[in-house]
N, C-alpha and C positions, 0 to 999 in steps of 0.2 A: 256542330256550330261552335260550341266552346270546347276546349280541351280541358282535361282535369288540371294539368299543370298551369294553364292560363288562369283558371279559377282559384287554385290553391294559393297563389301569391297575392290575391286580393284580400282586403280586410272585410270583416263582417258588414260594416256600413256600406262598402262598395258593392258587396254581394246583394245587400238589401236594395240598393239603388237599381241594380240590374233587374232584380225580381220585380220591383215596382214598375220599371220601364216597360217590361214585357207582360206585366199582369200575371206573374207566376207566384204562387204561394210556396213557401218552403215546406218540404216534407218533414214531419217531425217537429221538434222544438225549434223555435225561431232564435234561440240563444246559441245554437251550434252552427258553425261554418258548413259542416257536412250536409245539413238540411238544405241549405241554399244551393250548394254545389250539385247535389243529387237532382234537385228540381231543374236547375239550369242545364244540366247535361241531358236530362230525359225528355224535356218538353218537345223538342223537334220530332223525335221518334214517335212519341205518344200522339202528336197532332196528325202525323201521316197515318198511323194505325187507326185512329178514330175516323178519318176520312174514308179509309178503305173499308171499314165495317159499316159505313153509312150513318155515323153519329156526328152530329153537328153539321158543318158545311159539307155538302156532298154534290156530286154531279147530278144534273137533272136527267130524267129518263129520256129515252129516245122519243117517246110520245110527246113529251114536253118540248123537246127541240123541234119536232115536226110541227107543233102548233105555231112556233115562231116562223117557221118556213111557210106555213099556210098564210099567216098574216102578211108576210112579205109578198107572196104571190098575189094576194087579194089587193094589195096596194098598187100593183101594176107598175108600169114603166112610164116615166114622164115623156110627154111629147116634146118635139123640138122647141115649140114655143114656151112650154113650161120650163124646159132646161134653160132657155134664154132668160126667162123671168127669174129663175133661181139664181143664175149667175149675176144678173144686175142687182138683185137684192143683196147678194153677198158682197157686192161692191159698195153697198150703203145707200143705193138709190131707192126711194120709196114712192109708191103711187099716192094719189090723193085719197082722202076718205070718201066713201066707205070701202073702196076697192083695196085700200091698204090692209084691211083685216083679212081679206081673202089672200092677198099676197103673202102676209105673214103665215097664214094657215098652210099655204102651199109649201113655203120654206120649212115649216115645222114638220109637215108630213115627209118631206124629203129627208130631213135630219133624222126623224124617227126611223125611217126605213134603213138609212145608213147604219144607225146604231143597232137596229135589230140584226142586220147582217154581221156587224162586229160581234154581237152577243153569240150568234151561232158559231162564228169562227173561234171565239174564245172557249166556249164550252164543248166544242167538238174535237178539241185537241187531245 
């Protein structure tokens, strides 16, 4: 991410700003440039290693992903009429009360299903 030469030309306050921006603490004494440079050069590799060993943010298990898939299957597929209502809702047209609540509920279910499908696509890569 950062090269040593790129960091060496920066002043201590500039290095401090970079560390603050990314939430990185200097290794060793905060008075030395080398402490900031070491931390700024090492954090990307450490972050990947931590993910690979399951520390911090990590990929969900296959079982967890399958639960999302089960939820999507349970939600079903909208009928032609439901698709039409979703489309007209997305155009900003609303039914009168109390049916408007059900209209919004249908739209929210549709959006939730789409987002669950996106979640599976993102975590399955």
